[in-house]
C-alpha positions, 0 to 999 in steps of 0.5 A: 945732857941735863934731864931738863933738856931731855924732857924738853926734847921728848915733849917736843917730839910728842907734841909734833906727833900729836899735831901731825896726827891731828892734821891727818885726821882733819884734812879732806880726803882726796877722791879718786874715781878710778882708784882701787879705793872706789868712788864708782858707786857715787858716780853711778848714782849721779849718772842714774839721776841724769838718766831719770830726766823730766821726760822719763818721769813724765812718761812714767807718770802718764803711761799707766793711764794709756789704753789700747782700743780694739773695735769691730765696726761696720764700714762703708766700702765702695764697689764697682757697679760693673762686673769682673771684666770692667772692674778695673781702675781704668773703666772705673775712672772712665765710667764714673761720670755715667754711673755712681759708685755703689757702697756696701757695709763690711765688718772690719777691725780697727785699732786705736788708743785712749787715755783714762781721765778719771779713776771711775773709768772715763776714757777719751779717744777719737771719734774715728776710732770708734765710729760705727762700732759694734763692739769696743774692747779696752785693754789696760797696760796691765793686760786687763780687758773691759767692754767699752761703752760710748757715752758720747761721740762728736764727728765734727770735733772727732772726739769720743768719751767712753766708759768702763765699769771699774774703779780706782784706775790710774788716770792722767792729769789734764793740763792746759793748752793756753800757754803752749810755746813753740819749741817746748818738749812734748811726749806722744803716747799710744799703741801704734801697732796694737797687739802686733808687738804682743805688749799692752804697754804704750809706746813713747815718742818725744819731740817738740811743738812745731806750730800752733793753731794749724788747720788741716783737711783729713785724708780719710774723709771730708773732716777739717781740723782747726786750731790743731797743735803740730808736733814732730813727735812720731805719731803713727796709725794706732796712736789716734786717741792717745795723749800728747803731754808736756814734761810735767806729765800733763795732757795738753792734747789728743793725738788725732792726725798725721800728714804722711805720704807713706802712711807712717810718721814723717815728723808732722803730727797733729793733736787737738788742744786739751782746752777744747777737749775739756769743753767736749768732756763737760758736754758729754758727761752732762748731756750725753752729746755735744749740743749744737751751738748757734751764734747766728751770724754770717760773715764775708771777707772785706775786699778793697772794692767793698771797703771803698763803696761802704767807706769802711776799713779793710780789716776784719770781716763784714756781717752779711746775714743774721739768723732770726732768734739767734744769739747774735740777733739778741745781742744787737749785731746787725748786717753791715757791722765790721767785726775785728776781734772776738775774745781778744783774738784778731779777726782779719778774714773769714778763715780766722772767723771759721777757725775761732767758731769751730771750737765754740760750744753752747754757753760759751761767752763771746766778747766781740769788738766791731765797728758800726759806721766808724764807731767802735762797739763792744758786744758780749753774749752767751751762745745758745743751743740750736734746736731742731724743730719738733716736726723734723725730729718726729718725721725722721727720728725713727731712722736716726737721720735729721735733715733740713731744707736747704736755706741760706744758713745751711748752704753757707754752713756746709758750703753747698752748691744747691739752692734747694733740696734736703741736707743731712744735719745730724746722724745718730750713732747705731741707727740706720742712717749711720749704718747706711753711711750718711754724714752731716752735709750730704745732700739727699737727691733720691731715695728709691725712685723718688726725687727728694726736694723737701723734707716731706719727700724725704719722709714719704720716700723712706716710708715707701721703701722696703730696701733703702737705696739712696743717691746723695751728693757728697762734696760734689761727688755723686754717691749711691748707698744701699741698705737692705731692711 
């Protein structure tokens, strides 16, 4: 064989080897997750990313701002007017129409939750958590404890703003409840069992928004909640005041109530929408209270008979009274006007109207569409503050109790069955009236031996009493309250 042929063959072998090596270097390697060459690390990383989903991240974002609230408060409890042999449920039911229940004060411990809304120590919770509080203790998730101070509380909205003296706190971002969707994921945070779990970190439960704009009546008192967010995220006793957040970690509501036959969560919980809560926060910080809004118009449902007799449509509500000097009168609204919408929200019944105005605050702008003699009219006005007369505050302010003579407006406002008398319209916290257990809407019937028919009777009776023994009508039930001075 010639040298040239040998060289040619040798060169071909060398070239083939180089091509094979180059191919092996450039071809993609096969990945075997369960082989000994191990790609299990990559798989674990992928699983970890899937575990840390939006719900987990939102919970981690908000949890440091959720606090536990422990309150020592005075509570009004009922006692039987009969002695031991008759202090039986049967006898109480039998004699309840002949003698009123006696109510006395008792110190109790209450637990709730709250959420820090600013780095300088402002905390949001429910009013019923801190009502009649003697002492408020705030525990942060890291275990630090602080004495809480009430900046403002509002019984009708069941909201309270507290303050602790500390800086640079983690706080929750407040979102909006205007664009909520039924079915979207939500997260409820709070401390449902207080310190029974021996842990200061909040509990997290997950669910969806079940419904919007719900109205419910409290089982604790006569309070009626409107425009509530309904969720199936578990909300248990002790969760009250904690935040309801979306998957972005933004607070969209404040957990407030549950519907339950057992006392625990049954998948029906309610939270107040954060847009209304923001209004409360603004009022509380600026004025130290929620100013009383005064729209000044009263409405009724339009029946078929009313529609036919007046020659008007059946949709909407009919204005049947206007308060003199009110925002509505100043804007030109008149009796007989038919209101069909407010702020682009359809009004088809008194229930729709009440649901809307329940969350109206002072300085809100109302854009009302109404019909007057078949003519459509657009009217806008700013809601005024309702202010007590100077005489009323001077006569009874010493006790933290504010009353008014019952008139048409007060009768409608509190749904009273009385045409005359005196009704409680405001009770200041930490005053005698609150310790006594009085609430707005209570009709004062008697103080001591004095029958109460006017504000002057009310003032005279308190001045004459060394010990306060008050008989009131509360939602049709006669109640006796007693407080030694």
